N, C-alpha and C positions, 0 to 999 in steps of 0.2 A: 455592453447591452444594459439598458436601464428601462424605466417605466415611462409612459407618456407624461408630458408636462401637465395636462389637465388633472391627472391623478395626483401628481405632486401638489398641485394647487389646492385640491380638495383636502388633502392631508394637512397642509399648512393652515388652511382655514379652520379645520376642526381643532388643531393644536391651539391656535389663537383663541378660539371660542372657549376651549377648556380652561385656558389661562384666565380669561375675563370672568367666566363663571366661578372659577375657584376663588378668585379675589372677592367676588360678590358674596359667596358663601362665607368667607372669612369675616367680612364686615358684619354680616347678619349674626354670625356666631358670637362675635364680641359685643353685640348689643345695639348695633345700628338698625333702625327700622327702615328697611329698604325692600319691602316686598318679600316674597317667598321664592327663593331660588330652587330650581329642580334638584332632586337628589342631594339635600344638604348634608347627609351623612358621609358623602364621598369627598369631602373637602381635601383631605390629605392625598388619597390615591389619585384623584383626578388632576391634582397639580403635579405630583411627583412622577407617577407612572403615566398619567394621561398626557399632560403637557410636556414635562421634561423628558419623559420616556420617548415621546414622539420626536421631539427635537433632536435628542441624542441619537435615536434610531435613524433619522434622516441624515444626520451628519455622518454617521458611520457608513450608511448605504452609499452616499455620494463618494466617500473616500474609497470604498471597495469597488464601486462601479460595476456591480453585478445585480441583475434583476431580482434574484431571490432574496437579497439582503433587505429589500424594501418590504418584506413580509412583516418585519418588526413594526415599523410605523403604521402599516396598514392594520395590523392587529390592535395596536394601542388606540388608533383613531376609532376603530370599530368599537373598542371597549368604552371609549368616551361616549359615543352615540348610544351604546347599550345602557350606560348608567343614566344618561339624561332622558331616555325614553321610558324609564321604569322597567326595563327588562329584568329577568331574574338575576340576583346577585351572582349566582353560579356562572352565568354566561359571561358577565364582565370579568369576573375573576379568572375564568379559563382563558379568555382572550389575552389578558395581561400576562398570565403565566406562559402562554404560548409565545407571546411577543418576546419575553425575556429569554426563553429557551432558544429562539432563533438568534437573538443577539449573542448568546453564549457561543452558538455554532459559528457565527461571524468571526468572533475573536479567535476561536480555534483555527479557523481557516487562515486568518491574518497571521497567526503565530507560525503556522507552517510555512508561510511565505516569508516572514520576517521574524525570527525568534528573538524578540527583544523583551526586556523586563517591563517596559511600560505597557505592552500589549497584554502581558500576563496580568498586570494590575487592573487594567480596564476589564479584562475578561472576568476576574474575580468580582469586580463591581457588577457585571452582568449576572453573575451567579447570585449575588445579594439581591438583585431585582427579582430573580426567580423565587427566592425564599420570602421576600416581601409579599409578592403576589400570592404565594401559597398560604402565608399567614393570614392575609386578608380574605382569601377565598374560604378558609376554614373557620373564619370568625374569631381569630386570635385577638387578645386584648391590645389596646393601643400601645402599652409599654413593651409589648413583644413585637409589634409591627414597626414602630418608629425606628428602632436601631437598624433594621434591615433597609428601610427607605433611606435613612441617612448614609448607611454604608455604600449603597448603590451610587449615590451622588459624590460622596467624599472620595471613594476609590476611583471613580471615573475621572474626576477632576484631578486628583493626585497623579493618575496615570498620564493624563494629557500634559501636566506640568513636568513630569519626569521625562517625557519625550523631549521637551524643550531644554531640560536641564543638561542634556548631553552637550550643549554648546559651552558649558562652563566646566567640563571635565569632572563629572560626578565620580567619586571614588567608590570602590567596592564597599568600604566601611559605611559610607553615606547610604548606599543602596540597602545594606543590611539594617541600618537604623530605621529606614522607612519601612522595610519589610516587617520589622519587629513591631512598629506602630500599627501597621495594617493588621497584623496577627492579633493584636490586643483588641482592635475594633471587631474582628470576626469572632473571637472567643466570647467577648461580651454579648454580641448579638445572638450567638447560639445559646448562651446561658439564660438570656432574657426570655427564651421560649418557656422555660420551666421556673425560673426565678427572676422575674423582672427587676426586683429591688436590687439584686446583686449585678445582674447582667447589664443593666443600663449604666450603672456606675463604671463598670469595666469598659464598656463601649465608649463612655464619655472620656475616660482616661486615654483610650486609643485615639479619639478625635483630637484631644489636646496635644498628644504627641505628634500626630500628623501635622497639625497646625504649626507647631514649633519647628518641625523639619522644613516645612514650606517657607516659613518666615526666614529661617537661617540660610536655606540653600536655593530658593527659587531665583531664577535669573532676573525677576522683577526688582530685586535689590540693586541691581546694576542699571537696569534700563530706566529706572525712575529718574535718573539724572538727565535723560534725553528729552528735550521738549517735544510738544505736540502730541500726536496720537500715542507715541511710545510711553510718555509719562502718564497719559490718561489711562492706558491699559494697566501699567505697573501699579499705579495708585489704587485702582479698583481691586487688583489682585491682593495687594498687601493689606488693605482694609478688610477684605473678605477673610483673609487668613486670621486676622485679629478677632473677627466675630466668631470664627470656628473655635478659636482658643477659648473665648468667653463661654461659648456653648458647652464645650467639653467640661469646663470647670463647673458650670451650672448643673450639668447632668450628674456629675460626681456628687454635688451637694444635695440635689433633690431627688434623684432617681426617677425623674419624670412622674412624680406624684401629682395627679390631677388636682388634688386639694391644696397643693403647695403654692404659695404666692410666686414662686420662681418658675412655675410650669410654662406659662406663656412665653416668658423670656428664654427659657431653656430650649423651647421648640424653635422660636422665630429668630434667635440669633444665628441658628444654623440654616433653616430653610429660607429665611429672608436675608438676614445679614450676610451670610456666607454665599449661599447659592445665587441669589439675585445679583450680588456684587460681581460674581464670576460671569454671569450672563451679560451684564452691562459692560464689563471690561472686554469680553470677547466679541461683542456685537460687531465691531468694525471688521473682524476677520471671518466671523461666522456667516454673516449675511451674504457677502460675495461668494463664499464657498457653497452655501446652500441654494441661493437663488441665481447665482451667476450674473449679478448686477453690481455696478460700482457703488461704493459707499465712501464718498469723500468726507473725511473727518473734519468737523468744524468745532470751534471752541464752545459753541452752545451745548454740546454734549455734556459738559461739566455741570450744567444747571440741574437737570433731573437727578444726576448722580449725587450731587451735594445734598439736594433736598431729601433724597431717599435715605442717605446716611443719618441725617438729622431726624427723620421720621422713625427709623429703627431705634436710635438712641432714646427718643421720646417715649416710644412704646416700652422699651426695656426698663427705663428708669421708672415710668409709671407703674409697671407691674411689680418691680422689686420693692418699690416704696409703698405699695398698697394704694396708690392713687389711680383708681380704676377709670376715672373720667379722663385722666391724662393718657392712660394706656389706650383707651378707646379712640381718642383723638390721634394718637400715634399711629393706630391702625388705619385711620382715614387718611392721614398724611402718607402712609405707605402706598395706598391705592392711588392717591393724587400724583405722587412722584412716579409711580410705575406708568400711569396713564400719560404723564408728560414725557416720559422716556419713550414710550411707544409712538407718540405723536412726533417727537423729535426724530426718531428713526425713520418714520414714514416720510417726513419732509426732506430729510437728508437723502433718502433713496430717490425721491422724485427729482430733487436737484441734481443728483448724480446722473439720472437718465437724461435730463435736459442738457447737462454739460457734455455727456457722451455724444449727443446729437449735434453739439456745436452751437446751441442757441444762446448760451451765455458763457462767459469765461469762468475759469475755476474760482476766481476771487469774488464772484458774485456781482461784478459791475458790468453794466451794459455798455 
């Protein structure tokens, strides 16, 4: 049992709108004169919990195939609408908090059906979502909020990769190493509530350890040797893990001090370099799973991915070197690369639909 297709479509449109608006907010925050986006103070929550929370909630709901699991993306989409329409902060925060709580319940149910360590990890990621929403709802400082937002994404992605790592016979020692790294992330996030200076650095160490584990043990190290879509996905994953490692090191160095020249780089190596690399890498399997439509991989997918990595590097170098105009242009290149990726995905989906109906052959020749 699931929910009607039109409802799914509305949720997907709201998620896409939150992504576009979040990018717009980011460009304005970094100094581009591009009008006045609605709710500019919600840049982080609307991208992480609004956009990514909705996408992850939809992905989990499709996997569980139970109507009640769609409550999470319904709540997060409603929270996005609430933020953009100027509703009270408490309403948006409560909706995000409730959405995270339902996601926790989803993973509890999933664990009862299949008691596996990767489900536990993703469930803990959902708990991090709840703490992030609670911190934002109560007006906690950025340095207390960001570790929980990051923990939600890092643990969710690590859990998904741990599931696939079963294909290469992960040992108990390896599992304990990853569990230890995750524990460091969570300890740092908890400490950041009362002592951000210390907590962020500990959480950064945890993120660095998770990145090292993924680089060493993820199946992408093997699959990168296989041409085509497999190499495309593996490359995106490994580059993303490298950005996560850089972010962890920067967190340890700066403690997410807003006045530090490393602040922008520390944030966006994780939320852009790591997270968006994961999304780009997983797009060929996420889109068919969520939308039930074919996604025939084409070599053109490499173009926006390469441009995106160049843009992140440009932004990071500009920020660390104090070249703020270069950092600003790096942010604009981020947006251009993401827009190009979105257009490429849409064109690929349309071509897939045409191919499915037999109008053109798979190689694109008439």
